[in-house]
VEXRO-17610 format. One record per residue: x, y, z of N, C-alpha, C, O, CB in turn; residue in three letters. Coordinates in steps of 0.2 Angstrom, whole numbers, padded with zeros to 4 digits, always signed. Each point is the difference from the previous one (the first is absolute). Glycine has a CB too. Layout:
residues N
XYZXYZXYZXYZXYZAla...
This chain:
residues 88
-0590-0067+0037+0004+0002-0006+0005-0005-0001+0004-0002+0005-0006+0014-0002Met+0003-0014-0009+0004-0006-0002+0007+0003-0001+0001+0006-0002-0010-0012-0003Ser+0014+0002+0007+0007+0002+0000+0004-0005-0005-0002-0006+0000+0002+0011+0012Lys+0005-0003-0015+0004-0004-0004+0006-0001+0004+0004+0004+0001-0008+0000-0012Thr+0006-0011+0013+0005-0001+0004+0005-0005-0004-0002-0005-0003-0005+0006+0013Ile+0013+0001-0010+0005-0004-0004+0005-0002+0005+0003+0004+0004-0005+0002-0015Glu+0004-0013+0011+0005-0003+0004+0005-0002-0004-0001-0004-0005-0007+0000+0013Ile+0014+0006-0007+0006-0002-0003+0005-0005+0004+0002+0002+0006-0002+0009-0013Phe+0001-0017+0005+0003-0005+0004+0006-0003-0003+0001+0001-0006-0012-0003+0011Thr+0015-0001-0001+0006-0004-0003+0000-0007+0003+0005-0003+0000+0001+0014-0001Asp-0012-0013+0003-0001-0007+0002+0003-0002+0007+0001-0006+0001-0002+0003-0013Ser+0003+0008+0016+0003-0002+0006-0006-0001+0005-0006+0002-0001+0017+0004-0001Asn-0010-0008+0008-0005-0002+0005-0004+0006+0002-0006+0000+0001+0013-0009+0003Gln-0003+0015-0003-0003+0006+0002-0005+0002-0005-0005+0003+0001+0015+0001+0006Phe-0008-0004-0013-0004+0002-0006-0007-0004+0000-0005+0003-0001+0015-0001-0006Ser-0010-0009+0008-0006-0004+0001-0004+0002+0005-0006+0001+0000+0012-0010-0005Ser-0003+0010+0011-0004+0003+0006-0003+0006-0001-0006+0001+0001+0014-0007+0006Glu-0004+0011-0010-0003+0007-0001-0006-0001-0006-0005+0003+0001+0017+0002+0002Leu-0011-0009-0008-0005+0000-0005-0007-0003+0003-0005+0003-0001+0014-0005-0007Glu-0008-0003+0013-0006-0003+0003-0003+0005+0004-0006+0001+0001+0011-0012-0001Asn-0001+0015+0004-0003+0005+0005-0004+0005-0004-0005+0002+0002+0014-0004+0006Lys-0006+0005-0013-0003+0005-0004-0006-0002-0003-0005+0003+0000+0016+0001-0003Val-0011-0011+0000-0006-0002-0003-0006-0001+0006-0006+0001-0002+0013-0007-0007Lys-0005+0004+0015-0005-0001+0005-0003+0006+0002-0006+0000+0002+0013-0009+0002Asp-0003+0015-0004-0003+0006+0003-0002+0005-0006-0003+0005+0002+0010-0007+0007Tyr-0006+0000-0015-0003+0004-0005-0008+0000-0001-0003-0005+0002+0014+0003-0008Ala-0014+0007+0004-0007+0000+0000-0002-0005-0006+0004-0001-0005-0005+0013+0010Cys-0005-0014-0005-0003-0004-0005+0000+0003-0007+0000-0003-0005-0007-0003+0013Ser+0007+0013-0008+0000+0003-0007+0007+0002-0002+0001+0002-0006-0012+0003+0009Arg+0016-0007+0001+0007+0002-0002+0002-0005-0006-0001-0006+0000+0004+0010+0012Cys+0001-0001-0016+0003-0004-0006+0007-0001+0002+0004+0005+0001-0011+0000-0010Ser+0009-0011+0010+0007-0002+0002+0004-0003-0006-0003-0005-0003-0001+0003+0015Ile+0010+0004-0013+0004-0003-0005+0007-0002+0003+0003+0004+0004-0009+0003-0013His+0008-0013+0008+0006-0002+0003+0005-0001-0006-0001-0003-0005-0005-0003+0015Val+0012+0009-0009+0005-0001-0005+0006-0003+0003+0003+0003+0005-0006+0007-0011Tyr+0005-0016+0004+0006-0004+0003+0006+0001-0005-0001-0002-0006-0007-0006+0012Asp+0014+0010-0003+0006+0001-0004+0002-0007-0003+0003+0000-0005+0000+0009+0012Ala-0005-0015-0004+0002-0006-0003-0005-0003-0005+0001-0005-0003+0005+0003+0014Ser-0011+0006-0013-0005-0002-0004+0001+0003-0007-0001+0006-0001-0008-0008+0010Asn+0011-0002-0014+0001+0003-0007-0006+0004-0003+0001+0004-0004+0008-0013+0003Pro-0015+0007+0003-0006+0002-0003-0001+0007+0002-0004+0004-0003-0001-0015+0002Asn+0007+0013+0007-0001+0007+0003+0006+0004+0000+0000+0006+0002-0009-0010+0004Thr+0015+0002-0008+0006+0003+0001+0001+0007-0003+0002+0005+0003+0003-0016-0002Lys-0007+0011-0007+0001+0007-0004-0005+0005+0003+0002+0006+0000+0001-0012-0010Ser-0009+0004+0011-0005+0005+0003+0003+0002+0007-0001+0006+0002-0009-0011-0008Thr+0012+0000+0010+0003+0002+0007+0005+0005-0001+0001+0005+0004-0004-0017+0000Met+0008+0011-0008+0006+0004-0001-0002+0007-0002+0002+0005+0003+0004-0015-0007Glu-0011+0011+0000-0003+0007-0002-0003+0003+0006+0001+0006+0001-0003-0010-0013Ala-0002+0000+0016-0004+0003+0006+0005+0002+0005-0001+0005+0004-0009-0012-0007Lys+0015+0003+0004+0005+0001+0006+0004+0006-0002+0001+0004+0005+0000-0016-0003Val+0001+0013-0008+0003+0007-0002-0005+0006+0001+0002+0005+0002+0005-0012-0010Ala-0013+0006+0006-0005+0005+0000-0001+0002+0007-0001+0006+0002-0004-0010-0012Glu+0004-0001+0015-0001+0002+0007+0006+0001+0004-0001+0003+0006-0009-0010-0007Tyr+0016+0006-0001+0006+0001+0003+0001-0005+0006+0003+0001+0005-0005+0011-0007Gly+0000-0018+0000+0001-0006+0005+0008-0001+0000+0003-0001-0005-0015-0004+0003Val+0015+0004+0008+0007-0001+0000+0002-0007+0003+0005-0002+0000-0004+0014+0001Thr-0006-0015+0002+0001-0007+0003-0007-0003+0000-0005+0002+0000+0015+0002+0008Ser-0009-0011-0007-0006-0004+0000+0000-0004+0007+0005-0001+0003-0005+0000-0016Leu-0006+0000+0015-0007+0001-0003-0002+0007+0001+0003+0004+0004-0006-0015-0001Pro-0002+0013-0007-0002+0007+0000-0008+0000-0001-0002-0005-0004+0013+0010+0000Ala-0014+0000+0006-0007+0000-0001-0002+0007-0002+0002+0005+0003-0004-0014+0005Val-0002+0010-0013-0003+0007-0002-0007+0000+0001-0004-0006-0001+0013+0008-0007Thr-0012+0003+0009-0007+0001+0000-0002+0006-0004+0002+0006+0001-0003-0011+0010Met-0003+0004-0016-0002+0005-0005+0007+0004-0003+0000+0006+0000-0011-0005+0006Asp+0016-0005-0007+0006+0003-0003+0005+0003+0005+0005+0003-0002-0012-0001-0008Gly+0005-0002+0017+0004+0003+0005+0004-0006+0004-0004-0004+0002-0004+0015-0002Lys+0014-0010+0001+0004-0005+0004-0002+0000+0007+0000+0006+0003+0009-0005-0011Leu-0010-0006+0011-0002-0001+0007+0007-0001+0004+0003-0005-0002-0015+0001+0000Ile+0014+0008+0006+0007-0002+0004-0001-0006+0004-0003+0000+0005+0005+0012-0005Pro+0002-0017-0002+0000-0007+0003+0003+0001+0007-0001-0004+0004+0001-0002-0015Leu+0005+0010+0012+0003+0001+0006-0005+0001+0006+0001-0002+0005+0010+0006-0011Glu-0016+0000+0004-0005+0001+0005-0004-0006+0001-0003-0002+0006+0002+0014-0010Lys+0000-0016-0001-0004-0006+0001+0004-0005+0004-0003-0004+0004-0003+0006-0015Leu+0013-0002+0010+0004-0005+0004+0000+0002+0007+0001-0005+0004+0006+0002-0014Lys-0007+0009+0012+0001+0003+0006-0006-0001+0005+0001-0002+0006+0008+0010-0011Lys-0015-0007+0002-0006+0000+0004-0004-0007-0001+0003-0005-0003-0003+0018+0002Gly-0006-0012+0003-0004-0006-0001-0002+0000-0007-0004+0004-0003-0001-0003+0015Ser+0007-0006-0016-0002-0001-0007-0007+0001-0002-0002+0003-0004+0012-0010+0003Leu-0014+0004+0005-0007+0000-0002-0003+0007+0001-0004+0002-0004+0003-0014+0008Ser+0003+0015+0001-0003+0007+0002+0003+0005-0006-0004+0004-0002+0004-0006+0014Thr+0006+0001-0014+0003+0005-0005-0003-0001-0007-0001+0004-0003+0011-0003+0010Leu-0011-0008-0008-0002-0001-0007-0007+0002+0000-0002+0003-0005+0009-0013+0004Val-0011+0009+0006-0007+0003+0000+0000+0007-0001-0004+0003-0003+0000-0012+0010Gln+0008+0013-0003+0001+0007+0000+0001+0003-0007-0003+0004-0003+0007-0004+0014Lys+0001-0004-0015+0001+0003-0007-0005-0002-0005-0001+0003-0004+0013-0004+0007Phe-0015-0005-0002-0005-0003-0005-0007+0003+0001-0004-0001-0005+0011-0009+0004Leu-0008+0012+0006-0007+0003+0001-0001+0007+0001-0005+0002+0004+0003-0013+0001His+0006+0015-0007+0000+0007+0000-0006+0002-0005-0001+0006+0000+0013-0004+0002Lys
């Protein structure tokens, strides 16, 4: 089953690491969209989606419109937790 994954970043190092990990562990059928706050081409779309999803800090990741709690990703093994969320 394919998932829509959206990554919201602010170009800091953790954002890049998180983006790469999510991409590494996502299934081949997953659709991944990256929105960077510093990119003027995606800024308005990002602002609308951040408001819709209730994102309060960056980086953030959503899967099928649901915010994935990054504090869980930071506390545990990133690869295990990303796989758990992305392969439900």
